[in-house]
N, C-alpha and C positions, 0 to 999 in steps of 0.2 A: 412299483408305483401304486399308491392306494387310490380308492375311489374318488376322493376329493381332489387329488392331484390330476387325475384323468379328467374330471369335470372342469377343473380350472384350465387345463391345457386345451380342452375341447372348445370352451367358450371363447378363449383368446384366439384360437385358430379360426373359428367361425367369424369372429369380429374382424380379424385381419383380412379374411377373404371378402367380407362385405366392404371393407375400406378399399381394397384393390378393385373390386367390381365397381364400386361407386366412382373411383377415379377413372376406370374404363368407360363408364357412362359419359364422363365429361371429356374424354380424350381419345385414346387409341381404339376403343371398341364401340364407339358411338353408333356406327352404321349397323353393326351386328345387333345391338340392343333395339334399334329401330324396327328390325324385322319381327320383334316380339310384341310390338305395340298393336293391339287389336284395332281394327278400323272403327269400331264403335266408340273408342275413347274420344271425348270431345275436344281434346287439345291437339296441337300439332305433334307429330311423332317425335320430333327433335326436342320440343319443350317437355314432353312426357319423360323422355330419356334423361334430360338434364335434371328435372325435379326429382326423379326417382334416384338419380345418382347422389344428389345431396342427402336424401333420406338414407340411402345405404351407407354413406360415409358417417352420418350422424349415429345411426344404429350400431354400426361396426365399432365406432369409437366408444360408444356407451357400453357395448359388450366387453371391451377391453379394460375400460377404466372405472366403470360403475362400482361403487361400494357394494359389498356383499348384500346389504339389506335391500338394495334396489335391483339386484341381478335377476331375480325371478321375473319382475315386471318387465325388464328390458328383454328378457328371453321371450316372454309372451308377445311383446311388440315385434320382435324379429320373426317369430313363428307366424304372426299375423301378416307381416310383409310377404313372407313366402306363400301364404295362402292367397294374398291379394294379387300377386303377380302370376299366379298359376293360369288365369285366363289368357295371359299373354303367351305362355308356353303352348296352350291349347290352340290359340290362334295361329301361332307359327306352324304347328302341325297341320291344322285343317286348311290353312291357306297355302301350304307348301312353300313357306318362305325360308330361304337359306340364311344362315347366320351362325357364326362360331363353329364352322365345320359341320353343322347339322344340315347336310345337303341331300339327304335321302329321307324318305318317309320313315324307314326303320330307325334311323338315328334320331329323328325328331320325336318319334314315339317313345324310344328308350329314354329320352330326356324327361318325358312326363313322369316317369317312375322315380326320377331322382328328387323331384320336388317334395314328396312325403319324407324322404330322408332328411332334407334340410329342415323341414318343420319339426321333425322328431329331434334332430340335433340341437336346434335352438331351444326347444322345450326341455329336453333331458339334461343338457349341459348347464342349465341355469336354475333348474328346479332345486328348491331347498331340501 
C-alpha cells in the first residue's frame, strides 16, 4: 500500500469512527459522554452531548465524502474538534467521573494521552 492509500484509509476510518461516536452521543453512549462534559459548560450536559453528536456525525461524514480539495480543511476542523473536547477529558479525570470503562484514575489519565493521537491522525491523514 502506498502513502496515499494509507492516508485515504486513515481519514475514512477516522470519519467512520466519528460517525459511530456521534451516533453514540445520540443513543447508546449518551450517559458515558455526559461524564465528560465539564461543569463550567453553560448548557445542560445532555444538550451538550446531543449537539456535539451532531457535530461529530457531520465532521465524520465530511471526512469520508469530502472532495480531495476540501479534505485538508475538514481535517483541520476535525483536529480542532479533538482539541476542543480535550477539556472534557481533563474534567473527567480531575472530577473522577466514570464513563466508557474509564473507572480508575489511571485509565482516565491514560485517555488524556490518546487525544493528541486523534489530533495528529486528523491532521496527518488529510494533509495534502
